[in-house]
N, C-alpha and C positions, 0 to 999 in steps of 0.2 A: 421275550423268551431269551434267556442267557445262552451264549455260545461257550461251551465248556470242554475242557479236556476230560479224558477218562478219569484221572485223579480227582478233578473237581466234581465230576458227576457222582462218583462214589462218596465223596465227602458230603455232598449235598443230600444224598439219600440217607446217609447215617445221621446227619443233623436233623433232618425232617422226621425220621422215624423215632429218634430219641425224644424229640419234642412231642410226638403223637402218643408214644407208648413208654411210660416210665419204667417198664420192665426191661427195656433194652439197655444192656451194659456192654462196654468194650473192654477187653483185657488183652495184654500182650506186651512184648518187649519194646520199650521206648514209644508206645502209642500215645502216651499222655503229654509229658513235658516237651518232648521233641516232635510230636506229631507223626511218629512212625518213620522208618528208614526212608520211605518215599514220600513222606509228608501227606499221606492219604488222610490221616486223622488229625491234621493240623487244626488247632483252635478248638477242638471238641472238649478237651479237659478244662480249658478256661471257661467254656460256656456251660458245661454240665457238672464240673467238679470231679475231684479225684476218686470219689466213690462210684462214679458211673463210667469213668475212663481211667482204667487202672493199669499203672506200670507194674509189670510182674518181674520176678527173677528170670534169669536165662535158663528156663527149664520147660521145654515144650510139653513133656508129659504132665507136668504140674499145671500148665496153662489149660491143657485139654481136660484133665481130670476135674479141675475147678469149674470149668465151663459146663461140664456134664452135671456136676452137683447143682450149679445154679439153675440149669434147665429143669432138673428134676424138682427143684423147689419153686418153679413157676416163673422164673425169669426168662428173658430172651437174650442169652449171651452171644456176643460176637467175638470169639477169640481170633487174634491175628497171629499167624505164623510168618515170621519175617521173610523167609524164602522157602520155596517148595522143598528143597533138600533137607530142611529142618523138620519136615513132617515125620521123618523116620522115628525120632524119639516119642512122638505122640501117636504113632500108629496103633499101638496096643489099645490105648484109651479110646481112640476114634473108631476102630474097626471091631474090636472085641467087646466094647461096652456101648458107646453111643449108638452104633448102627443096630445093635441087637436088643435094646431095652424094650422096644415096642413088642417084639415077639416074646422076649423072655418073660414079660409081665402080662402077656396075653392082652395087650392094649391098655393096661391100667396106667402105664407110665410111658410118656413120649419124651423125646429129647429135642426140643425146638432150638437148636443152635446153628449158627452160620459161621463156618470156618473160612476166614478170608486169607488167601494165599497168593502172593505175587508168583508168577510162573513164567517159564520159558527163557529163551536166550536172546541175544542181540544187543546186550548192553555192556559187553566186555567185563562181565563179573567173574569172580574166581570159582573154583570147584564148589559143587553143592549149591550153586546159586542160579543155575540156568537150565534145569531139567524140565521135562513135561510129563509128570506122572499120572495124568488123568485116567489112563486105562487101568492103573492099579486100583484106584478108588472106585471107579465105575464097576469093577468086578465084584464089589462087596454089597450084597443085598442089605437094604436099610439105609444106604447113603444115596443122596442125590448129588450130581456133579454138574456144575455149569461153568461156562467160560465165555463171557461177553467179549465182543471185539470193538464195540463202539460206545461212546458216552451215553447215548440214548438207551441202548440195550442194557448197559451196566446199571443204570438207576432202576429201570423197571424190573430187571432180574433180581437185583439185590433186595428190593422191597418184597418181592415174592418169596425170596429165600428166608428173610427174617421172619415173615409171617407164617412160614410153613411149619407144621407141627413136628416135622422130623428133621434130622441133621442134613445140612446142605454144605458141600464143599464148594466154595466160591473162588474159582481160580481167576486171577487178574493178569492178563498178558502184559508184563511190564515193558516190553519193547514199544508198545503204543500208549503208554501212560500219558505222554505229553506230545505225541507226534502230530496230532491234529485236533481241531475243535469241531463241535457239532451242537446244533441247537437242542437244548434239553428243557422240557417244560418244568417250571417250578411247581406246578400242580401235582397232586398225587396220581400216580398211574403204576400199573404193574404189567409185566410180561409173563405169561404162564410158563412155568418150567416144563420143558419137553416139547416146545414149539419152535421149529426151525424158521429161518427167514430166507426167502428167495431174494438175494441181493440183485441178481440180474436174470431175466428170463431168456431162455434160448431153446434151440431145437436140435442141435447136432450132438452135444455132449454135456453131461452133467458133471460138475466139479463140486465136491463136498469137502468142506473144511470148517475150521473154527479158530478163534483166537487171532493172533497176529498174522497167521498165514492167509487170512482173508485178503489182506492187502498185497501179498505176493501173488495171489491168484488174480486179483484185479490188474496188477502190473503185467502178468502174463497175457491176459486177455487183450491188453492194449497192443501187444507185439504180434498177435496172431493175424493171419490174413483176414481182411474185412468180411469175407464170405463165411467165416467160421462163427457159428452161433453157439455161445456157451451159456448154459444155465448154471449160475453160481449159487450154491446153498451154504449159508452160514448156519451150522448146526445149533450154535448157542448153548444148548443143553447136551451134555455128553451122556448122562444117564438121568432120567429116561431120554432117549433120543427119538426124534420125529421120524419114525420108520415110514409113515405114510407119505410124508413130503419127499423123502429120498426115492422110494419105490415109484411113486407117481411120476417123478421127474425122469427116472430111468426108463419107465415104460414109454415116455414121450421121445426121449433122445436115443435110447438103445446103447448108450455108452456112458462110462463113468470113470472119473479119476478122483481118488481120495487123497487129501493132502494134510499132513500133520507134522509137527516138530519132533515128536517122540520117536525113538528107534522103531524101525519097521516091524521087527519080529514081535508079535503079540501086541502091537499098538492097536488103538481103537479102530484104525482103518480096517484091520482084519475083521472085526465084528461087523462093520458096515458092509464090506465086500461079501461076507458070508450071508448076511441078511438079504442082500440083493440077489444072491444066488438062490436063496430059499423062496423068495417072494416075487422075483422078476426075471427068472432065468430065461424064459421063452421070449423075452423082449430084448435080450442082450445081442448086440451085433459084434461085440468084442469083449475079451476078458477085462474085468475091472483092474485098473492100474492103481498102484499106491506110490505116492511121492512122500518120502518121510526122512527123518533123521537116520543116520547110519547106525548099525548095530555095534556101537562103540560107546565108551564113556564120553560125555560131552567134552570136547576139547577146550583148551584155554583160548583166550580171546583172539590170538593170531590166526587160529584155524576155525574160529566159531562160525563165520559166515560161509565157509566151505562146507560145514556140517549141515546148516539149516537149509530146508527147502527154499529155493528162490524162484523167481519168475522164469528163468531159463529152463530149469528142470521141470517145472509145471507145464510150460509150453511144449516141451519135448514129449511129455506123457500124453498131452492132448493130441498132438500130431500122430503119435503112435496108435492110439485107439481109433483115430479117424482113418488111418491107413490100413487097418487090420483087414 
């Protein structure tokens, strides 16, 4: 079983699915000859040819519109948007068309496309290259939104996304693209969209997170007193999210901290906190705490790490709910 980085795991999933299903095509800026800005699609154009790994013009609206047309024609397109900030020009096509076609046609037409998007901060990138807009896209019915944190989960979730009959936004936390390796089966396997993972079982407090902040939460746990028992949940799927896993955990611990990179106001942590209040209020021993990015534009790299939630802030929130 190979030990792969997140980038290598995604590349393996794309390669295997393209071999399995000739309907799968990749399109985007520099995805072919250069293998993508992060080299996630490296080697795929050489293996499958320029008709299945297509270098496009710098036009995100055109990339998304073309992908929608391909999906309507029976293909399984995987458009890559180079950075999450560039989703803006494709927003109309994705939200007003791809997400709505099943309803618009009363189920006659589905849009099986997977939008791959590097997401999040921590790599000293310029403006429009470090945001976390998952809550924006989770808000739109018709779209599924996932964000794996590990190589194993990335392959299983990506295969599920490609095979899904509806559009999936597949966010890839670029901060952990190459930060560690994990054993990833070469065999075919999928992870269901909408199923969270309990990274660590605990009894005192539930911490819910996703993406690169999973590792900040793990670092925070290492610095807490030994007698503090934390149940860490990696959501993996933002929408649909695993409400049962979250509520069941909070019913056990009575306390919850939600952690994400996006700004705090209207971030997806607010949805989780509201859902806990609706479904687990009588089990709460303290208000749900949110550790998030600040309500400002993501700063340039000199202040980037001051903006992102870190182990210190997560640990302080855990201590706060324990002391309530």
